[in-house]
PAMAR-238897 format. One record per residue (C-alpha): residue in one letter; x, y, z; residue number from 1. Coordinates in nm, 4 decimals, decimal comma, padded with zeros to 6 digits. Example, Ala and Ser with C-alpha at 12.3 -4.5 7.8 and 13.67 -1.06 7.14 Angstrom:
2
- a / 01,2300 / -00,4500 / 00,7800 / 1
- s / 01,3670 / -00,1060 / 00,7140 / 2
This chain:
275
- p / -00,0009 / -00,0129 / 00,0019 / 1
- p / 00,1093 / 00,3741 / -00,0655 / 2
- p / 00,2521 / 00,5409 / 00,2376 / 3
- a / 00,0133 / 00,7850 / 00,4202 / 4
- p / 00,0815 / 01,1284 / 00,3054 / 5
- p / 00,2409 / 01,3550 / 00,5644 / 6
- q / 00,1012 / 01,6419 / 00,7358 / 7
- p / 00,1213 / 01,9776 / 00,5525 / 8
- g / 00,4350 / 02,1881 / 00,6568 / 9
- t / 00,3863 / 02,4815 / 00,8819 / 10
- g / 00,6487 / 02,6998 / 00,7645 / 11
- n / 00,5000 / 02,8538 / 00,4516 / 12
- p / 00,0955 / 02,7800 / 00,4401 / 13
- a / -00,0638 / 02,8585 / 00,1215 / 14
- p / -00,4308 / 03,0320 / 00,1279 / 15
- f / -00,6651 / 02,7469 / -00,0281 / 16
- p / -00,8512 / 02,8147 / -00,2126 / 17
- p / -00,6315 / 03,0697 / -00,3644 / 18
- h / -00,7025 / 03,4584 / -00,3554 / 19
- p / -00,9765 / 03,5493 / -00,5944 / 20
- k / -00,7314 / 03,7891 / -00,7748 / 21
- d / -00,4980 / 03,4863 / -00,8261 / 22
- a / -00,7925 / 03,2405 / -00,9089 / 23
- e / -00,8780 / 03,4883 / -01,2062 / 24
- l / -00,5110 / 03,4568 / -01,3258 / 25
- i / -00,5152 / 03,0675 / -01,3091 / 26
- s / -00,8436 / 03,0324 / -01,5006 / 27
- r / -00,6541 / 03,1931 / -01,8001 / 28
- l / -00,4352 / 02,8641 / -01,8029 / 29
- p / -00,5443 / 02,5739 / -02,0358 / 30
- p / -00,7003 / 02,3008 / -01,8040 / 31
- n / -00,4926 / 02,0221 / -01,9951 / 32
- i / -00,1475 / 02,1632 / -01,8417 / 33
- l / -00,2836 / 02,1552 / -01,4748 / 34
- a / -00,2757 / 01,7949 / -01,3638 / 35
- p / 00,0542 / 01,6007 / -01,3553 / 36
- r / 00,1393 / 01,4240 / -01,7009 / 37
- k / 00,4431 / 01,2538 / -01,7842 / 38
- f / 00,6428 / 01,3246 / -02,1221 / 39
- q / 00,9176 / 01,1885 / -02,3036 / 40
- y / 01,2142 / 01,4122 / -02,4811 / 41
- d / 01,5221 / 01,3380 / -02,6831 / 42
- a / 01,7947 / 01,2776 / -02,4215 / 43
- a / 02,0556 / 01,2884 / -02,6942 / 44
- r / 01,9480 / 01,6487 / -02,8081 / 45
- y / 01,8855 / 01,7765 / -02,4711 / 46
- d / 02,1536 / 01,6115 / -02,2705 / 47
- f / 02,0896 / 01,7055 / -01,9198 / 48
- h / 02,2626 / 01,3916 / -01,7638 / 49
- t / 02,6033 / 01,4723 / -01,9003 / 50
- s / 02,6181 / 01,8520 / -01,8506 / 51
- i / 02,4886 / 01,8013 / -01,4854 / 52
- k / 02,7074 / 01,5194 / -01,4128 / 53
- n / 03,0174 / 01,6991 / -01,5300 / 54
- i / 02,9183 / 01,9868 / -01,3067 / 55
- i / 02,8267 / 01,7924 / -00,9765 / 56
- c / 03,0580 / 01,4796 / -00,9989 / 57
- d / 03,4273 / 01,4465 / -00,9321 / 58
- d / 03,4510 / 01,0717 / -01,0136 / 59
- d / 03,2822 / 00,8338 / -01,2424 / 60
- s / 03,0192 / 00,7075 / -00,9817 / 61
- p / 02,6753 / 00,6750 / -01,1426 / 62
- l / 02,4230 / 00,9173 / -01,0318 / 63
- a / 02,1975 / 00,6606 / -00,8955 / 64
- s / 02,4921 / 00,5598 / -00,6751 / 65
- l / 02,6059 / 00,8647 / -00,5225 / 66
- h / 02,5273 / 00,7429 / -00,1851 / 67
- t / 02,7945 / 00,4914 / -00,2102 / 68
- s / 03,0571 / 00,7464 / -00,3825 / 69
- p / 03,3226 / 00,8979 / -00,1824 / 70
- s / 03,1696 / 01,2456 / -00,2135 / 71
- g / 02,8100 / 01,1013 / -00,1055 / 72
- m / 02,9550 / 00,8818 / 00,1843 / 73
- g / 03,0968 / 01,1975 / 00,3159 / 74
- h / 02,7555 / 01,3390 / 00,3849 / 75
- t / 02,6544 / 01,0790 / 00,6380 / 76
- g / 02,5262 / 01,3287 / 00,8586 / 77
- q / 02,3049 / 01,5185 / 00,6179 / 78
- n / 02,1828 / 01,1853 / 00,4868 / 79
- i / 01,9439 / 01,1888 / 00,7580 / 80
- s / 01,8721 / 01,5479 / 00,7764 / 81
- g / 01,6153 / 01,5851 / 00,4885 / 82
- h / 01,8026 / 01,8699 / 00,3428 / 83
- s / 01,9376 / 01,8351 / -00,0104 / 84
- g / 02,0841 / 02,1894 / -00,0442 / 85
- r / 02,3667 / 02,1146 / 00,1912 / 86
- t / 02,5647 / 01,8283 / 00,0039 / 87
- c / 02,8852 / 01,9032 / -00,1807 / 88
- f / 02,6855 / 01,8092 / -00,5056 / 89
- s / 02,4321 / 02,1009 / -00,4541 / 90
- k / 02,7104 / 02,3350 / -00,3486 / 91
- r / 02,9118 / 02,2659 / -00,6926 / 92
- w / 02,5719 / 02,3169 / -00,8787 / 93
- r / 02,5046 / 02,6571 / -00,7205 / 94
- s / 02,8793 / 02,7760 / -00,7694 / 95
- r / 02,8956 / 02,6444 / -01,1417 / 96
- t / 03,1143 / 02,8760 / -01,3649 / 97
- d / 03,2676 / 02,6788 / -01,6321 / 98
- s / 03,1957 / 02,5509 / -01,9826 / 99
- s / 02,9696 / 02,2896 / -01,8428 / 100
- s / 02,7502 / 02,5738 / -01,7048 / 101
- k / 02,7215 / 02,7150 / -02,0545 / 102
- l / 02,6343 / 02,3850 / -02,1900 / 103
- f / 02,3644 / 02,3434 / -01,9212 / 104
- r / 02,2113 / 02,6891 / -01,9966 / 105
- r / 02,2139 / 02,6363 / -02,3788 / 106
- t / 02,0358 / 02,3028 / -02,3126 / 107
- l / 01,7864 / 02,4171 / -02,0971 / 108
- g / 01,6933 / 02,7128 / -02,3237 / 109
- l / 01,6470 / 02,4799 / -02,6121 / 110
- f / 01,4370 / 02,2496 / -02,4194 / 111
- v / 01,2073 / 02,5181 / -02,2903 / 112
- k / 01,1765 / 02,6870 / -02,6514 / 113
- e / 01,1389 / 02,3409 / -02,8495 / 114
- v / 00,9961 / 02,0993 / -02,5926 / 115
- l / 00,7994 / 02,2872 / -02,3155 / 116
- t / 00,6565 / 02,5804 / -02,5433 / 117
- p / 00,4214 / 02,3591 / -02,7396 / 118
- l / 00,3086 / 02,1644 / -02,4413 / 119
- l / 00,2171 / 02,4947 / -02,2772 / 120
- g / -00,0220 / 02,5664 / -02,5727 / 121
- v / 00,1565 / 02,8546 / -02,7184 / 122
- s / 00,3457 / 02,8869 / -03,0584 / 123
- s / 00,7048 / 02,8756 / -03,0876 / 124
- g / 00,7261 / 03,2630 / -03,1331 / 125
- d / 00,5538 / 03,3443 / -02,8331 / 126
- l / 00,7097 / 03,4412 / -02,5102 / 127
- v / 00,7841 / 03,1703 / -02,2214 / 128
- v / 00,9121 / 03,2959 / -01,9015 / 129
- y / 01,1155 / 03,0433 / -01,6910 / 130
- q / 01,3392 / 03,0040 / -01,3740 / 131
- r / 01,6910 / 03,0952 / -01,4698 / 132
- s / 01,8645 / 02,8409 / -01,2521 / 133
- p / 01,6758 / 02,5057 / -01,1862 / 134
- t / 01,6943 / 02,3544 / -00,8271 / 135
- l / 01,8908 / 02,0496 / -00,8057 / 136
- r / 01,7707 / 01,7679 / -00,5782 / 137
- v / 01,9897 / 01,4894 / -00,4461 / 138
- h / 01,7865 / 01,2478 / -00,2583 / 139
- f / 02,0136 / 00,9889 / -00,1067 / 140
- h / 01,8984 / 00,6212 / -00,0481 / 141
- g / 01,8499 / 00,6071 / 00,3587 / 142
- q / 01,7800 / 00,9942 / 00,3615 / 143
- k / 01,4520 / 01,1310 / 00,5135 / 144
- a / 01,2091 / 01,3032 / 00,3176 / 145
- l / 01,3289 / 01,6374 / 00,1353 / 146
- g / 01,1128 / 01,9285 / 00,2788 / 147
- s / 00,7287 / 01,9216 / 00,3669 / 148
- r / 00,3974 / 01,8787 / 00,2122 / 149
- h / 00,3403 / 02,2030 / 00,0727 / 150
- r / 00,1970 / 02,3995 / -00,2257 / 151
- d / 00,4458 / 02,6541 / -00,4085 / 152
- y / 00,1786 / 02,9150 / -00,3922 / 153
- g / 00,2858 / 02,9312 / -00,0128 / 154
- y / 00,6191 / 03,1062 / -00,1254 / 155
- k / 00,4398 / 03,3824 / -00,2743 / 156
- r / 00,5340 / 03,2658 / -00,6327 / 157
- q / 00,3185 / 03,3528 / -00,9370 / 158
- p / 00,0000 / 03,1401 / -00,9278 / 159
- t / 00,0386 / 03,0577 / -01,3193 / 160
- e / 00,3903 / 02,8826 / -01,2762 / 161
- i / 00,3857 / 02,5283 / -01,4185 / 162
- n / 00,6357 / 02,3110 / -01,2552 / 163
- c / 00,8779 / 02,0856 / -01,4712 / 164
- w / 01,0316 / 01,7841 / -01,2697 / 165
- l / 01,2998 / 01,6132 / -01,4746 / 166
- p / 01,4840 / 01,3162 / -01,2962 / 167
- l / 01,8195 / 01,1969 / -01,4391 / 168
- t / 01,7955 / 00,8699 / -01,2442 / 169
- p / 01,5223 / 00,6062 / -01,2119 / 170
- t / 01,2597 / 00,6931 / -00,9721 / 171
- l / 01,0700 / 00,4457 / -00,7674 / 172
- p / 00,7777 / 00,5305 / -00,5103 / 173
- s / 00,9964 / 00,5903 / -00,2178 / 174
- n / 01,2516 / 00,8214 / -00,4129 / 175
- a / 01,0070 / 00,9993 / -00,6174 / 176
- l / 00,8034 / 01,3158 / -00,5806 / 177
- w / 00,4368 / 01,2720 / -00,4807 / 178
- s / 00,1472 / 01,4942 / -00,5939 / 179
- e / -00,2305 / 01,5206 / -00,5939 / 180
- s / -00,3999 / 01,5305 / -00,9363 / 181
- a / -00,6275 / 01,8401 / -00,8543 / 182
- p / -00,6199 / 02,0878 / -00,5748 / 183
- g / -00,7633 / 01,9736 / -00,2376 / 184
- k / -00,8259 / 01,6057 / -00,4010 / 185
- g / -00,5577 / 01,4472 / -00,1743 / 186
- d / -00,5026 / 01,1493 / -00,4283 / 187
- f / -00,1433 / 01,1510 / -00,4100 / 188
- s / 00,0645 / 00,9366 / -00,6480 / 189
- p / 00,4315 / 00,9170 / -00,7222 / 190
- f / 00,6350 / 01,0600 / -01,0295 / 191
- v / 00,7616 / 00,7255 / -01,1227 / 192
- s / 00,9960 / 00,7297 / -01,4282 / 193
- s / 01,2874 / 00,5178 / -01,5861 / 194
- g / 01,5018 / 00,8359 / -01,5558 / 195
- v / 01,6892 / 01,0084 / -01,8490 / 196
- g / 01,4419 / 01,1022 / -02,1281 / 197
- e / 01,1273 / 01,1464 / -01,9099 / 198
- f / 00,9854 / 01,4417 / -01,7288 / 199
- y / 00,6645 / 01,5626 / -01,5781 / 200
- l / 00,4635 / 01,8836 / -01,5715 / 201
- f / 00,2322 / 01,9880 / -01,3018 / 202
- h / 00,0660 / 02,2856 / -01,1450 / 203
- g / 00,2853 / 02,2999 / -00,8421 / 204
- s / 00,1431 / 02,6256 / -00,7374 / 205
- q / -00,1982 / 02,4826 / -00,6430 / 206
- l / -00,1384 / 02,1167 / -00,6150 / 207
- e / 00,0011 / 01,9773 / -00,2883 / 208
- h / 00,3270 / 01,7663 / -00,3268 / 209
- y / 00,5847 / 01,6065 / -00,1061 / 210
- t / 00,8580 / 01,3487 / -00,0805 / 211
- v / 00,8698 / 01,0205 / 00,1333 / 212
- p / 01,1796 / 00,8622 / 00,3085 / 213
- n / 01,3995 / 00,7019 / 00,0415 / 214
- n / 01,4399 / 00,3311 / 00,0890 / 215
- s / 01,4539 / 00,2571 / -00,2893 / 216
- g / 01,8342 / 00,1557 / -00,2742 / 217
- l / 01,8723 / 00,4393 / -00,5486 / 218
- t / 01,9833 / 00,8000 / -00,5033 / 219
- r / 01,7471 / 00,9982 / -00,6909 / 220
- v / 01,9131 / 01,3143 / -00,8762 / 221
- s / 01,6495 / 01,5512 / -01,0443 / 222
- i / 01,6233 / 01,9230 / -01,1421 / 223
- d / 01,2981 / 02,1156 / -01,1118 / 224
- f / 01,1998 / 02,4611 / -01,2608 / 225
- r / 00,8985 / 02,6563 / -01,3363 / 226
- v / 00,7831 / 02,7875 / -01,6503 / 227
- i / 00,4789 / 03,0695 / -01,7229 / 228
- r / 00,3320 / 03,1143 / -02,0450 / 229
- g / 00,4124 / 03,4988 / -02,1336 / 230
- d / 00,0602 / 03,6079 / -02,1567 / 231
- c / 00,0073 / 03,4753 / -01,8082 / 232
- y / 00,3111 / 03,6372 / -01,6471 / 233
- i / 00,2634 / 03,9308 / -01,4216 / 234
- e / 00,5625 / 04,1618 / -01,4120 / 235
- n / 00,6767 / 04,2591 / -01,0557 / 236
- y / 00,3777 / 04,0207 / -00,8977 / 237
- v / 00,3163 / 04,0504 / -00,5385 / 238
- a / 00,1041 / 03,8019 / -00,3776 / 239
- p / -00,2152 / 03,9546 / -00,2509 / 240
- y / -00,1749 / 03,7811 / 00,0971 / 241
- a / 00,1745 / 03,8912 / 00,1321 / 242
- l / 00,2286 / 04,1353 / 00,4256 / 243
- d / 00,4555 / 04,3503 / 00,2087 / 244
- d / 00,4732 / 04,5006 / -00,1360 / 245
- i / 00,7906 / 04,3459 / -00,2573 / 246
- p / 00,8203 / 04,1644 / -00,5681 / 247
- r / 01,0154 / 03,8275 / -00,5079 / 248
- f / 01,0511 / 03,6713 / -00,8194 / 249
- v / 01,1127 / 03,9009 / -01,1172 / 250
- r / 01,2550 / 03,8728 / -01,4519 / 251
- g / 01,5695 / 04,0181 / -01,5921 / 252
- r / 01,9468 / 03,9712 / -01,6218 / 253
- g / 02,0781 / 03,8088 / -01,3011 / 254
- r / 01,7195 / 03,7830 / -01,1629 / 255
- a / 01,5107 / 03,4511 / -01,0796 / 256
- y / 01,3264 / 03,4380 / -01,4144 / 257
- t / 01,4571 / 03,4671 / -01,7546 / 258
- d / 01,2596 / 03,4073 / -02,0917 / 259
- t / 01,2900 / 03,2511 / -02,4175 / 260
- e / 01,3681 / 03,5875 / -02,6096 / 261
- e / 01,6688 / 03,6702 / -02,3824 / 262
- e / 01,8108 / 03,3051 / -02,3959 / 263
- e / 01,7811 / 03,3043 / -02,7687 / 264
- l / 01,9848 / 03,6262 / -02,7933 / 265
- w / 02,2108 / 03,4786 / -02,5606 / 266
- r / 02,2690 / 03,1572 / -02,7684 / 267
- s / 02,3038 / 03,3723 / -03,0722 / 268
- n / 02,5834 / 03,5967 / -02,9031 / 269
- q / 02,7636 / 03,2629 / -02,7945 / 270
- v / 02,7704 / 03,1384 / -03,1460 / 271
- k / 02,9050 / 03,4753 / -03,2799 / 272
- g / 03,1766 / 03,4575 / -03,0036 / 273
- d / 03,2849 / 03,1088 / -03,0947 / 274
- g / 03,2998 / 03,2255 / -03,4612 / 275
């Protein structure tokens, strides 16, 4: 039987149902992109696995076996803490600056433009805004759940964000992300995947999701990031339930969000520079 879902976290409670102002924004989204769905992609053209492994690994250990690698075993204390951001792998990810970082940026930009844009229901020439730096998750075998049960709306993020969850290793029920299929339904199921070549889209703003303790025998390495249709993006958005008027997730060079136009220009300049 599936494990009982954990209780919702208390650190960032999300209003439910959403504020009427945000509910109106959500109503603009095509219904077919809200519930969790699994998709395939060309792993040779969009080689996330190689570019990410080159950034975070200092040996040839398979990503699914990082818990047995010299670097992974060095995080024994953190393997039971439930935090993925304190490992050497996450630190290498956040401090990436070399050619592998440029390769990843190019791969991500092409993936958003060529794969995600049509899935969001917009044409190839339309703007898509997305998270500039995806979050890397390393969930070791034997580790507690990462984070708590939540909706991303509780972090004062834009309500029209669609989450892309892309595993680089096989996922089983105990090392996968779990999500409900509709807001408030509570019918949680895991994002099971064979790994490279598959990803999920879901409306993480309003769907509760969580992880469970990893007893799969495999380390799960994945990235996740958020995308927004250009016609649903609100410049300098401030959550209506926020206690201040500070926009927290904004677009621009060096900011949280980038977009397909900025990244296409960057790729063009990189080609000119190589020439």
